[in-house]
N, CA, C and O of each residue as an XYZ file, in Angstrom:
264
protein
N     158.966    117.356     94.587
C     159.342    118.149     92.876
C     157.832    117.512     91.905
O     157.178    116.470     91.938
N     157.787    118.516     91.271
C     156.686    118.682     90.346
C     157.070    118.303     88.772
O     157.579    119.245     88.164
N     156.882    116.898     87.910
C     157.690    117.127     86.708
C     156.648    117.536     85.715
O     155.791    116.679     85.498
N     156.540    118.683     85.057
C     155.845    118.714     83.550
C     156.070    118.105     82.380
O     157.167    118.064     81.823
N     155.201    117.689     82.035
C     155.448    116.933     80.957
C     155.524    118.116     79.524
O     154.644    118.964     79.374
N     156.687    117.984     78.583
C     156.479    118.533     76.839
C     155.301    118.603     76.419
O     154.493    119.525     76.301
N     155.284    116.881     76.081
C     154.122    116.909     74.936
C     153.635    115.386     75.836
O     154.000    115.003     76.948
N     152.510    114.639     74.673
C     151.698    113.658     75.102
C     152.534    112.734     74.052
O     152.068    111.596     73.992
N     153.094    112.846     73.634
C     153.967    112.076     72.753
C     154.632    110.715     73.408
O     155.683    111.058     73.949
N     154.415    109.328     73.557
C     155.860    109.003     74.105
C     156.593    107.894     73.429
O     157.389    107.101     73.930
N     156.111    108.000     72.002
C     157.442    107.113     70.932
C     157.721    108.405     69.560
O     157.086    109.428     69.306
N     158.510    108.009     69.130
C     158.342    108.804     66.957
C     159.045    107.399     67.134
O     159.333    106.691     68.099
N     159.222    107.302     65.455
C     159.727    105.569     64.728
C     159.637    106.334     63.784
O     158.590    106.980     63.824
N     160.225    106.537     63.007
C     160.217    106.318     61.311
C     160.040    104.963     61.175
O     160.608    104.108     61.855
N     159.102    104.735     60.132
C     158.264    103.252     59.051
C     157.772    103.297     57.775
O     156.864    104.033     57.389
N     158.333    102.564     57.179
C     158.362    102.872     55.613
C     157.022    101.733     55.322
O     156.999    100.502     55.311
N     155.419    103.300     54.987
C     154.677    102.437     54.733
C     154.671    102.904     53.390
O     155.339    103.662     52.688
N     153.326    101.919     53.258
C     152.695    101.785     51.608
C     151.314    103.151     51.652
O     150.467    103.005     52.534
N     151.233    103.879     51.093
C     149.892    104.751     51.305
C     148.796    104.332     50.212
O     149.464    104.235     49.183
N     147.561    104.056     49.915
C     146.900    103.940     48.686
C     145.481    104.596     48.788
O     144.563    104.491     49.602
N     145.640    105.207     47.808
C     144.051    105.934     47.653
C     143.566    105.686     46.842
O     144.248    105.780     45.821
N     142.101    105.205     46.649
C     141.123    104.782     45.823
C     140.020    105.457     46.284
O     139.814    106.031     47.353
N     139.077    105.230     44.920
C     137.486    105.524     45.178
C     136.570    104.803     44.990
O     136.707    103.891     44.175
N     135.398    104.971     45.652
C     134.586    103.870     45.978
C     133.218    104.238     45.211
O     132.893    105.411     45.026
N     132.572    103.329     44.851
C     130.838    103.986     45.126
C     130.502    104.400     43.330
O     131.297    104.436     42.391
N     129.520    104.578     43.350
C     128.688    104.730     41.826
C     128.149    105.561     41.699
O     127.449    105.563     40.686
N     128.094    106.803     42.596
C     127.800    108.446     42.351
C     126.414    107.918     43.019
O     126.008    109.061     42.809
N     125.490    107.379     43.524
C     123.735    107.494     43.405
C     123.643    106.971     44.672
O     124.275    106.248     45.442
N     122.550    107.644     44.601
C     122.124    108.176     46.665
C     122.231    106.823     46.865
O     121.921    106.813     48.057
N     122.466    105.516     46.555
C     122.275    104.174     47.642
C     123.426    103.784     47.629
O     123.814    102.866     48.351
N     124.442    104.643     46.503
C     126.013    104.375     46.621
C     126.847    105.413     46.226
O     127.539    105.642     45.234
N     126.602    105.966     47.246
C     127.740    107.356     47.051
C     128.956    107.212     46.584
O     129.519    106.123     46.699
N     129.658    108.431     45.893
C     130.613    108.005     45.965
C     131.731    108.189     47.340
O     131.282    108.768     48.328
N     133.088    107.716     47.370
C     134.023    108.128     48.585
C     135.535    107.669     48.297
O     136.252    107.122     47.460
N     135.528    108.186     49.393
C     137.418    108.005     49.165
C     137.891    107.165     50.447
O     137.388    107.201     51.570
N     139.178    106.261     49.929
C     139.427    105.254     50.896
C     141.066    105.406     50.831
O     141.486    105.395     49.674
N     141.867    105.517     51.644
C     142.881    105.464     52.219
C     143.207    104.817     52.699
O     142.823    104.881     53.867
N     144.396    103.325     52.304
C     144.915    102.604     53.255
C     145.835    102.444     53.364
O     146.371    102.679     52.281
N     146.927    101.974     54.465
C     148.455    101.606     54.781
C     148.614    100.528     54.919
O     148.046     99.844     55.770
N     149.448    100.127     54.083
C     150.404     99.200     54.204
C     151.948     98.859     54.188
O     152.713     99.353     53.359
N     152.237     98.210     54.909
C     153.386     97.550     55.182
C     154.191     97.258     54.150
O     153.541     96.477     53.455
N     155.428     97.476     53.569
C     155.634     96.684     52.167
C     155.280     95.138     52.239
O     154.969     94.777     51.104
N     155.234     94.443     52.840
C     154.826     92.952     53.454
C     153.432     92.432     52.226
O     153.077     91.386     51.684
N     153.131     93.419     52.237
C     151.612     93.638     52.059
C     150.637     93.233     53.458
O     149.789     92.378     53.202
N     150.644     93.569     54.426
C     150.333     93.680     55.814
C     149.174     94.779     56.023
O     149.629     95.892     56.287
N     148.114     94.717     55.975
C     147.409     95.963     56.116
C     147.656     96.741     57.386
O     147.755     95.994     58.359
N     147.808     98.269     57.710
C     147.869     98.496     58.803
C     146.116     99.520     59.325
O     145.315     99.425     60.255
N     146.250    100.386     58.128
C     144.461    101.081     58.865
C     144.034    101.071     57.713
O     144.689    100.698     56.740
N     142.526    101.610     57.685
C     142.230    102.119     56.408
C     141.173    103.229     56.788
O     140.714    103.094     57.922
N     140.711    104.275     56.074
C     140.264    105.407     56.363
C     139.708    105.684     55.367
O     140.291    105.699     54.283
N     138.162    106.028     55.550
C     137.187    106.549     54.575
C     136.587    108.160     55.245
O     136.233    108.630     56.327
N     136.773    108.638     53.640
C     136.253    109.543     53.822
C     134.648    109.820     53.360
O     134.694    109.417     52.198
N     133.774    110.103     53.499
C     132.179    110.484     52.845
C     132.013    111.452     52.847
O     131.405    111.768     51.825
N     132.318    112.695     53.810
C     131.617    113.586     54.405
C     130.724    114.601     53.354
O     129.744    115.316     53.564
N     131.453    114.351     52.239
C     130.855    115.834     50.806
C     131.322    114.943     49.771
O     132.292    115.390     49.160
N     130.849    113.643     49.345
C     130.585    113.113     47.809
C     131.212    113.948     46.509
O     132.023    113.679     45.623
N     130.621    114.794     46.774
C     130.372    115.872     45.459
C     131.793    116.766     45.412
O     131.881    117.702     44.617
N     132.770    116.461     46.205
C     133.853    117.406     45.885
C     134.264    116.568     45.716
O     134.754    116.934     44.648
N     134.749    115.058     45.844
C     135.561    114.074     45.277
C     135.251    114.394     43.642
O     136.117    114.157     42.800
N     134.036    114.912     43.303
C     133.093    114.325     42.067
C     134.001    115.349     41.117
O     134.590    115.092     40.067
N     133.879    116.965     42.072
C     134.141    118.119     41.654
C     136.058    118.147     41.241
O     136.745    118.458     40.268
N     136.239    117.743     42.319
C     137.635    116.734     42.616
C     138.205    116.371     41.136
O     138.967    117.162     40.581
N     137.789    115.072     40.471
C     137.431    114.891     39.874
C     137.576    115.470     38.458
O     138.077    115.238     37.358
N     137.092    116.055     38.906
C     136.308    116.697     37.222
C     137.427    117.463     36.207
O     137.709    117.481     35.009
N     138.107    118.397     38.117
C     139.097    119.232     37.428
C     140.731    118.420     37.152
O     141.741    119.123     37.185
N     140.804    117.350     36.964
C     142.380    116.916     37.442
C     142.549    116.475     35.785
O     143.614    116.013     35.375
């Protein structure tokens, strides 16, 4: 008998996290602007840090429009 798996997900659990988004860099060629997203547990434990800097000009444009 062949078992067909419906998905690659082994487990799903809902947890409470705090998401913090910030902009870093001074906008120069040496130090371009980039976004950092960090995830923390309520007790302050950092779970992850994700940095995006593929197109710093879009971050500046987005900031200017807000």
